[in-house]
C-alpha positions as CSV (number, residue, x, y, z in Angstrom):
1,M,0.0,0.0,0.0
2,S,1.5,3.3,-1.1
3,E,1.3,6.2,1.4
4,H,0.6,10.0,0.9
5,L,0.5,12.9,3.4
6,G,-2.1,15.7,3.7
7,S,-3.6,17.9,6.5
8,I,-6.9,19.1,7.9
9,V,-7.9,22.7,7.1
10,G,-11.5,22.6,8.1
11,L,-13.8,20.8,10.6
12,F,-17.6,20.9,10.8
13,R,-20.2,19.1,12.9
14,K,-24.0,19.1,12.7
15,C,-25.4,18.7,16.3
16,K,-29.1,18.8,15.6
17,H,-31.4,18.2,12.6
18,G,-32.5,21.5,11.0
19,E,-29.4,23.3,12.3
20,S,-26.5,24.6,10.3
21,L,-23.1,23.0,10.5
22,R,-20.9,24.3,13.4
23,T,-17.3,25.2,12.7
24,E,-15.0,23.3,15.0
25,Q,-11.3,23.4,16.0
26,S,-11.3,19.7,16.9
27,V,-13.7,16.8,16.9
28,F,-13.6,13.3,18.3
29,L,-14.0,10.4,15.8
30,E,-15.7,7.5,17.5
31,K,-15.0,4.0,16.2
32,G,-18.1,2.5,14.5
33,F,-20.2,5.7,15.0
34,G,-18.7,8.7,13.3
35,I,-18.1,12.2,14.8
36,Q,-19.1,12.3,18.4
37,G,-22.2,14.6,18.8
38,D,-23.0,14.6,15.1
39,V,-26.5,13.7,14.0
40,N,-25.2,11.6,11.1
41,G,-23.3,9.2,13.3
42,H,-24.6,5.6,13.3
43,L,-23.1,2.2,13.6
44,I,-24.8,0.9,10.4
45,S,-24.2,3.9,8.2
46,P,-21.4,3.8,5.6
47,R,-21.6,7.7,5.5
48,Q,-20.5,8.6,9.0
49,V,-18.0,11.2,7.8
50,L,-17.7,13.3,4.6
51,M,-14.3,14.4,3.4
52,V,-13.8,17.2,0.8
53,R,-10.6,18.4,-0.8
54,H,-9.8,22.1,-0.2
55,E,-8.5,22.3,-3.7
56,D,-11.9,21.3,-5.2
57,L,-13.6,24.0,-3.1
58,E,-11.2,26.6,-4.2
59,E,-11.6,25.7,-7.9
60,E,-15.3,26.1,-7.7
61,A,-15.2,29.1,-5.4
62,I,-17.3,27.3,-2.8
63,A,-17.1,28.3,0.9
64,P,-15.9,25.5,3.3
65,G,-18.9,23.8,4.9
66,S,-21.2,24.5,2.0
67,L,-21.1,20.9,0.8
68,R,-22.1,19.7,4.3
69,E,-18.7,18.2,4.7
70,N,-17.2,17.3,8.0
71,L,-13.5,17.5,7.1
72,V,-11.8,19.7,4.6
73,V,-8.4,18.3,3.7
74,Q,-5.5,19.7,1.6
75,N,-2.5,18.4,-0.3
76,I,-4.2,15.0,-1.0
77,D,-4.4,14.3,-4.7
78,A,-7.9,13.5,-6.0
79,D,-6.7,10.1,-7.2
80,N,-5.7,9.2,-3.6
81,L,-8.8,10.5,-1.7
82,K,-10.9,7.8,-3.1
83,P,-13.1,4.8,-1.9
84,G,-10.9,2.0,-0.5
85,S,-8.3,4.4,1.0
86,L,-7.5,4.5,4.7
87,L,-6.9,7.9,6.4
88,E,-4.7,7.8,9.5
89,F,-4.5,10.8,11.8
90,E,-1.9,11.9,14.3
91,S,-4.1,10.7,17.3
92,G,-4.4,7.2,15.9
93,A,-7.9,7.8,14.6
94,K,-8.5,6.1,11.3
95,V,-11.2,6.5,8.6
96,R,-12.0,4.0,5.9
97,L,-13.3,5.7,2.7
98,T,-16.4,3.9,1.4
99,F,-17.9,5.6,-1.7
100,Y,-18.2,9.0,-3.4
101,C,-20.9,11.4,-2.1
102,E,-23.4,11.8,-4.9
103,P,-24.2,15.4,-6.1
104,C,-27.8,16.4,-5.4
105,K,-30.1,19.4,-5.7
106,K,-29.2,20.6,-2.2
107,I,-26.0,22.1,-3.7
108,E,-27.7,23.7,-6.7
109,S,-27.7,27.2,-5.2
110,F,-23.9,27.4,-5.4
111,V,-23.0,24.7,-8.0
112,E,-24.8,25.5,-11.3
113,D,-23.8,22.3,-13.0
114,W,-24.4,20.1,-9.9
115,K,-25.1,17.0,-12.0
116,G,-21.6,17.3,-13.4
117,F,-20.0,17.7,-10.0
118,K,-19.4,14.0,-9.5
119,G,-16.2,13.2,-7.8
120,K,-15.9,16.7,-6.2
121,R,-18.8,16.4,-3.8
122,G,-16.5,14.5,-1.5
123,V,-15.9,11.0,-0.3
124,L,-17.8,9.3,2.5
125,G,-16.2,7.2,5.2
126,V,-16.6,5.2,8.4
127,V,-14.5,5.5,11.5
128,V,-12.5,2.3,12.2
129,E,-10.3,3.6,15.0
130,S,-11.2,6.3,17.6
131,G,-9.3,9.5,18.2
132,K,-9.4,13.3,18.4
133,V,-8.6,15.2,15.2
134,A,-7.9,19.0,15.0
135,I,-7.1,21.7,12.5
136,A,-3.6,21.4,11.0
137,D,-3.3,17.8,12.0
138,S,-1.5,15.7,9.4
139,I,-3.1,12.8,7.5
140,Q,-1.5,9.7,6.2
141,V,-3.3,8.1,3.3
142,K,-2.9,4.4,2.5
143,L,-4.3,3.4,-0.9
144,N,-6.4,0.3,-1.5
145,A,-6.5,-0.6,2.2
146,F,-10.1,-1.8,1.9
147,P,-12.5,-2.8,-0.8
148,A,-14.5,0.2,-2.1
149,L,-18.2,0.1,-1.7
150,S,-20.2,0.2,-4.9
151,E,-21.5,3.4,-6.3
152,I,-24.6,1.5,-7.3
153,P,-27.3,1.6,-4.5
154,Y,-28.6,-1.9,-5.4
155,E,-25.2,-3.4,-5.0
156,R,-24.8,-1.7,-1.6
157,F,-28.2,-3.2,-0.7
158,L,-26.9,-6.7,-1.5
159,G,-23.6,-6.0,0.3
160,F,-25.5,-4.9,3.4
161,I,-28.0,-7.7,3.7
162,A,-25.3,-10.3,3.2
163,H,-23.9,-9.2,6.6
164,I,-27.1,-9.7,8.6
165,P,-26.3,-12.6,10.9
166,E,-28.5,-15.7,11.5
167,G,-31.0,-15.2,14.2
168,K,-31.1,-11.4,13.8
169,V,-33.4,-9.1,11.7
170,V,-33.4,-5.6,10.4
171,T,-36.2,-3.3,9.3
172,Y,-36.5,-1.1,6.2
173,R,-34.9,1.7,8.3
174,E,-31.7,-0.2,8.9
175,V,-31.5,-1.2,5.2
176,I,-31.8,2.4,4.0
177,L,-29.1,3.4,6.6
178,G,-26.9,0.5,5.6
179,M,-27.1,1.4,1.9
180,G,-26.2,5.0,2.6
181,V,-29.1,6.4,0.7
182,D,-31.9,8.9,1.5
183,R,-35.5,8.0,2.4
184,S,-36.7,8.2,-1.2
185,Y,-35.2,4.7,-1.6
186,Y,-38.0,3.2,0.5
187,R,-40.0,3.1,-2.7
188,A,-37.3,1.0,-4.4
189,L,-37.1,-1.7,-1.8
190,P,-40.0,-3.9,-3.2
191,Q,-38.3,-3.9,-6.6
192,Y,-35.0,-4.9,-4.9
193,F,-36.7,-7.8,-3.2
194,R,-38.2,-9.0,-6.4
195,K,-34.8,-9.0,-8.3
196,T,-32.8,-10.6,-5.5
197,S,-32.6,-14.4,-5.1
198,P,-33.8,-15.5,-1.6
199,A,-31.5,-18.6,-2.0
200,E,-28.4,-16.4,-2.3
201,Y,-29.3,-13.6,0.1
202,P,-31.1,-13.6,3.5
203,L,-34.1,-11.6,2.5
204,H,-36.1,-13.3,5.2
205,R,-34.2,-11.3,7.8
206,I,-35.7,-8.0,6.6
207,L,-38.9,-6.7,8.2
208,N,-41.1,-3.7,7.4
209,S,-40.7,-0.5,9.5
210,K,-43.2,-1.9,12.1
211,G,-41.2,-5.1,12.6
212,E,-43.7,-7.1,10.6
213,L,-43.1,-9.9,8.1
214,I,-43.4,-8.7,4.5
215,S,-45.2,-10.2,1.5
216,H,-42.3,-9.9,-0.9
217,V,-40.3,-12.7,0.8
218,P,-41.2,-16.3,0.3
219,D,-41.2,-18.7,3.3
220,Q,-40.2,-15.9,5.7
221,L,-42.0,-17.2,8.7
222,T,-40.6,-20.7,8.3
223,K,-37.0,-19.5,7.8
224,L,-37.1,-17.1,10.8
225,R,-38.4,-19.9,13.1
226,T,-35.7,-22.2,11.8
227,E,-33.2,-19.6,13.0
228,K,-35.0,-19.5,16.4
229,V,-36.5,-16.0,15.9
230,D,-39.8,-15.8,17.7
231,V,-42.6,-14.5,15.5
232,A,-45.9,-13.4,17.2
233,Q,-49.3,-13.3,15.6
234,I,-50.8,-9.9,16.5
235,K,-54.2,-9.5,15.0
236,A,-53.7,-9.6,11.2
237,S,-49.9,-9.2,11.3
238,Q,-46.9,-11.3,12.2
239,K,-44.3,-9.4,14.2
240,V,-40.8,-9.9,15.7
241,N,-39.7,-8.4,19.0
242,L,-37.1,-5.8,17.7
243,K,-35.7,-5.2,21.2
244,Q,-34.6,-8.8,21.2
245,Y,-33.7,-9.6,17.6
246,L,-32.8,-6.3,15.9
247,W,-29.2,-6.4,14.5
248,Q,-27.2,-3.4,15.6
249,G,-24.6,-3.7,12.8
250,T,-21.8,-5.1,15.0
251,G,-18.8,-6.0,12.8
252,L,-20.2,-4.4,9.6
253,F,-17.1,-2.3,9.0
């Protein structure tokens, strides 16, 4: 693995939904979660941290923080700040880069050709080692340290559900989080179920948002009971006790 050096020139954190990003001098990166105190932190999410290159912001005359990024870094070539790379900080904190952040209409007000902004919107990542990071800290980049996650949402769907362990379940909410997509993808899930082989992937471990079995999955009740997951009949629905059987994402990254 080749190594490259860069540094941090901007830090941002979003503490509450609906609030603007806060400019920080330092933040704590928490393993398996993201930035401590940030609303986007979650064990299952592959988009715990967003990195943007200072050079890309300068080229487009965009103010730091406008892309909703968490870290602005400099002196890292675009070919090195890419999915699959590992970023190591002075404190020992480490971030695995997962996939590119997709351009969206949220940045249209300051990026006229936002659809053509792919690759400059930043790279998402997950925290694999905890530690404090601060402005001016150096960054060591190790290339190809991990497999990159796919840029195709359906392929990330397959990758996520393949990790759900026997005897555990997830709901639509965890699937959306694990794919790293917004809520509009709830509408795509039935189509994903239909095109996915239940013999190759554990579709039976997915429940709807209420913790109920779903009609898109054949033999779901039988398969769950075989894995010793209790399914209760409550009126017209069959439900699983999420407090007991919900998978929290341990070991995902």
